[in-house]
Every structure is written in C-alpha cells, then in structure tokens.
N, C-alpha and C positions, 0 to 999 in steps of 0.2 A: 924578645930575647929572655924574658924571664922562664918563661913557658920552656922554652928548649932545655934551660939548664935543670928543670925539675923532671925531665924524662928520663935522664940516667939514673936518677936517684929511685926513680920509682921502679925502673927496669931492676936495679939492683935489689930492691925490695921484694919483689916478685921472685928474682933467682935465689933471693934468702929464704923464702916462704917454701918455693919447691924444693929446695934442698933438705929444708928441714922436714918438710912432708916425707920424702923418700927416705930420709934417716931413721923417723919415728916408724917408717913402715917396715924396715929393714929389721931393726931391734924387735919389734912386734912379732915377724917372722922368726927370728931368732929364738924367741921367749917359747913360740909356740911349735916346735919341733913334735913331731910325733916319735914315739921310742921306737927304737930301732930292732932289729933282729938279734942283737946282744942284750938288750934290756929285757926282752920277750924270754930268752934262753936262760938267762940269770933268775927271772922271776920263776920260771919253770924248774930250776934247780934247788932254789930256797924253798918252794913249796915242797918238792921231793923230799929232799933231807928232814923238813919239818915233821914230815909224817912217817918218814924211814925211822929216824933216831929212836922216838918211843916207842914204835912196833919192836925194833931191836933190843932195846933195853927192857921192854917188857917180855919179849922170849927169853931173855937170857936170864933174867930174874926167875921166871916160872920155871927154866929147866935147873936152875940152882936149887929151887923149893923142891921140884919133883926128884932130885937125887938126895937131898937131906931131909926131906919130910914127904914120904910115900903117901899117897892117899887114894881114895875112890876115884878122884878125877884129876885132871890134868890140868897143873899149873902153867905149864907151857903155853896151852891153847887159849886158857882163861886170859893170860896177862898179855899174850900175843894181842888178843882181840882189844883187849881195853887199851894198849899202847897205840893201837890202830885208830881206834876212836878217838883218842886224846889227841893224837897227832891230825887227825882230819880237822877236829875243833880247831886246833891251833895254827893250821893252814888257812881256814874259814875265817878265822880272825885277823889274821895278817892282811888277806886280800881285802876283807872288808875294811880295813885300816888304809890301806894302800888306795883303795877305790874313793874313799872319802877324801884323803888328801890330795889325789887328782882331781876332784871334783872342786875341791876348794881353791886349788890353784888355778883352775879353768875359770872360774867365776871371776876371781882376781884379776885374770888378766882381759876378761870379756869387759871390766869398768873401764 
C-alpha cells in the first residue's frame, strides 16, 4: 500500500515539471519575438530623418551664406553635400549601435 500512496505524488511532481517546462518555453518565446513591421518602419523613419535634417540644415546655412557672402563657389551645394555626408555617418553610427545591442540581447537570451 505504501507504493500506491507514492504514485500520486510522483504524478504530481511530473505534472509540475511539465507545467514549469511549458511556462519557461512560453516566456522564452515572448522574449524572442521578431521585430514587426512597425519596428522596421520606425527604424526607416529614424534613419531617414537622421540623414534629412543635417542635409537640410546644411542647405539652409549654405543658402544664407550665398545671400550674404557672395563668392565664386556655391556654399549651398558645398554645405548640402557636407550635411548629407554628416547625416549618413550619423545613420551608420546609429544602425551599428542598434545592431550591437540586438546581438548582445540575443547572446543573453541564448545563455
């Protein structure tokens, strides 16, 4: 009879272990969600603005300089290109930083 009383305890322990395993699997799945379409669109928008703002600021400053300090070369074109280059470096830096953060998070989740 002693054997029969231990059987429900073993079944209860097995059931608790199964529930724990499934709960851990669900939590891992929730943490490892792939970024959705809104994340991608947001990232594209952020990258776009990080390029557009310095480009437009360079063009505006160049236009102002062309109006007030007339010279043989175009400040607008020069500062537009400088703003574009600065914006591209800014976007590249941001994307690299985000990629490193995503890799670090992935490595932490894999452990």
